[in-house]
N, C-alpha and C positions, 0 to 999 in steps of 0.2 A: 445695277443692270448694265451689262457690258454689250454695247451695240455697235455693229459695223454697217457701213453703207456700201452696198454693191451697186455700181453704176454699169448698166449694160453697154455692150460694144457700140451700138448705134447711138445711144445717148452720149457716150463719151466722144464719139467722132463727129456727130452732126448736131446734137442738142445739149452741149455742156451746161447751158443755163438751167436745164431741168435737174441735173445732178446738184448744181449749186442751190437751187430753190428747195430741193428735197432736204439737203443738209441744213439750210437755214430754218426751214419749217420745223424740223425735229428739234433744233436748238431753241426755237421759240416755245416749244412745248416741253422744255426742260430736259431734253435728251441730248447728251453729248456723244455723238456718233464718231467713231474712228473710220478712216479710209485706208485700208491696207493697200500699200503700193504694189504688192505682188499680185493683186487680183487681175484676172484676164476674163475670158468668156465663160459662160455656164455650159457651153457645148451644144446648145440647142440647134444652131444652124447645121452642124454636121449630122446630128441625129435626125433632123427633119428631112435631110437629103438622103437618108437611108444608110448613113455611115456611122452608126452609133458605136460600133466597136472602136472606130478611130477616135471617137469622142471620150472614151473612158479615161485616158490620161488627163484630159481637161477636167473631167468630173473629179478625179483624185486631187488635182491641183486646187480646185475650188474648195474641197473639203479641208485640205492642208492649210489653206489660207484663212478659212473662217471658223475652224473647229474650236478655237479658244473663246469664241463669243457666245453670249446667251441668245442674241438675236442678230439675224442678217436682214437688213431692210433694203428693198429695191423699188424704184419707181416703175415697175414693170410686172404686170400679172403673168405674162407669158414666161418670163425667165423664172419667176418664183414657182409657177406650176411645173416647169421643167425640172427644177431642182427637187421639188417634193415628189414628183411622180416617176421621173426617169432615173434618179440616182438609186433606184432599187436594183439597177444592174450591177452595182458595186457590192462587195461583201459588206454586210450590215454590221459594221463595227459600231462601237459607241459614238465615235466621232461622226461617222456617216449619219447615224440616226439623229444625233444632235443637230447637225446642219440641216437635214431634211425637215425636221419638225420646227426648227428655229428660224427658218427663212420665211419672211413675210413680205407681201406687197405693202408699199408705203401706206395706202389708205386703210388696209386691213390692220396694220400695226397700230395706226393712230386710233382707230375705233375699238379694236378688240383688245389689244394689249394695254394701251394707255387709257382706254375707256373714255376717250374724248368724243363728245357728241355735237359740240358746237365750236366753231372757229370765229373769233372776233374779227370783224373787218367789213368792208363795203366793196361791192362790185356791181355797179349799176348798169348791167348789160343783159341782153337777152341771150342766154347760154343754152346751147344744145349739147347734151351729154351723149357721148358714144360709149357704149358698154362693150368692152372687148370680150371675145368668146372665152378666152382663158380665165379672165377675171370673173365673168358671170357664171359660166357653166362648169368651169374647172375649179375655181376657188369659192364659188357660191357667194359672191359679194353683192348680188342683186337678184331680184325676182326674175323668173323666166316666164315669158308670155304664154308658153304652152302649158304652164302649170297654174297660172293665176293672172287675171287682168290687172291686178294691183301693181302699180309701178313704184317700187321701193328698192332701196339699196343703201349701202354705206356711203358711197360718194354722193349720191343724190341728197342724202340727209345733211352731210357736211356742207355741200355747196348751198343748200337751202337755208343754212344758218347765217349766211352772209347778208348784210343789209343791202337792199336795192336790187338784188339779183332776181331775174325772172327765168325760170327753166322752161325751155321749149318742150311742148308735147308733140312728139313725132307720130307720124302715121304708123310706122313700123318701129317700135321702140328698141328692140334688141336684135336687129338683123346684123349679120356679119358684114364687115366692110370689104372683105375680099382679099385682104393682105395675105394672111396665112403664111408668113415667112417665105420659104422657097416656092410656095404655091404661086406667088405673084410673078415668079420667073418661069416656072414650068407651064403655067396656065395664064399667061399675061393678059390675054383678051378677056377671059372670064373675070379675072381679078379686077381689071380696069372697069368693066361694066358694073360689077358689084359695088365698087367704090363710087362710081358715078351715081348709082341709085341712092346710095347712102347720103351723098352730098345733096342730091336733089331734094330728098326728104327734109333736110335742114333748111334749104333755101325756101321751100314751100311754106315752112312754118316759122320763118322769120329769124332764124338763128344768126346772130352777129358774131358770137364767139363760140367756137367748137372746141370742146374739151373732153378729156377722158383720163383714165389712169394708166394707159399703156401707150407709150410714145411710138411704138412700131405701127399700130393702127393709125394713129394721128399723122404719122409721117406719110403714110399711103394717102390719106384723105387730104392732107395739106398739098400734096403734089397736084391733085385734081383742082383744088381751090385756086392754086397759083396759076395753073395752065389756063384756067377759065377766067382768071382775073376777077374772081368773085369778091364782093365786099364783106369778107369774113376773116376773122383772125383765128388761128389755131394755137391753143395753149394747153400744156399739160396741167392737170388739176393742181399739181404742186405749186405751179407758178401763180395760179389764182389764189389758192389758200395762203400762200406766202405773202400776199399783199400787192401783187402787180395790178395795175389798172390800165 
């Protein structure tokens, strides 16, 4: 199995420890992932800003960089969703189809491809799980509240396998954090209020560590946590599953 790690732009620039944790976690699970140095962006920011034609060369470069791999793994549901759904704008060559179907979110790869249901480790904290919209409603990694009251999903089960962890039960389990990529720029006030509501739900229910599978959402929420000087850490799930305490 030939696997490549794709590290999204914002992870590379602001949260390199998440990329490192993702690589180390894969290695602990027996996967030797390569990091192609030629990788850049998946093109999502341009596309979300209405400039998808300008993003097409970025799409092609992504395909050229990763087409030799069986799987492309990224700690970001939003980037993975973009590759799978928006690369339909390219001519559907065998390489394009391979990259689209072989690109996986880290948690999805661990549970679906590797078949891992438990991660050994201890994390004795009260953890609040943020479900990103792309991961949940795009990649179907967790149940949706409008479909069922049952709270379940890939990341919830993996985190729940850790010793000592207590998962927070939120009032509104799968509400959007308001980040939305360029939405937080074009509609800053609405985005900020949505994020404040999300953080308030975690505060009400005693979250001490806020986590999720998509660092873009967590970046938005961490900004609110920091500005309000709340006693809450924000960690990507890869950091927790990799053994950080």
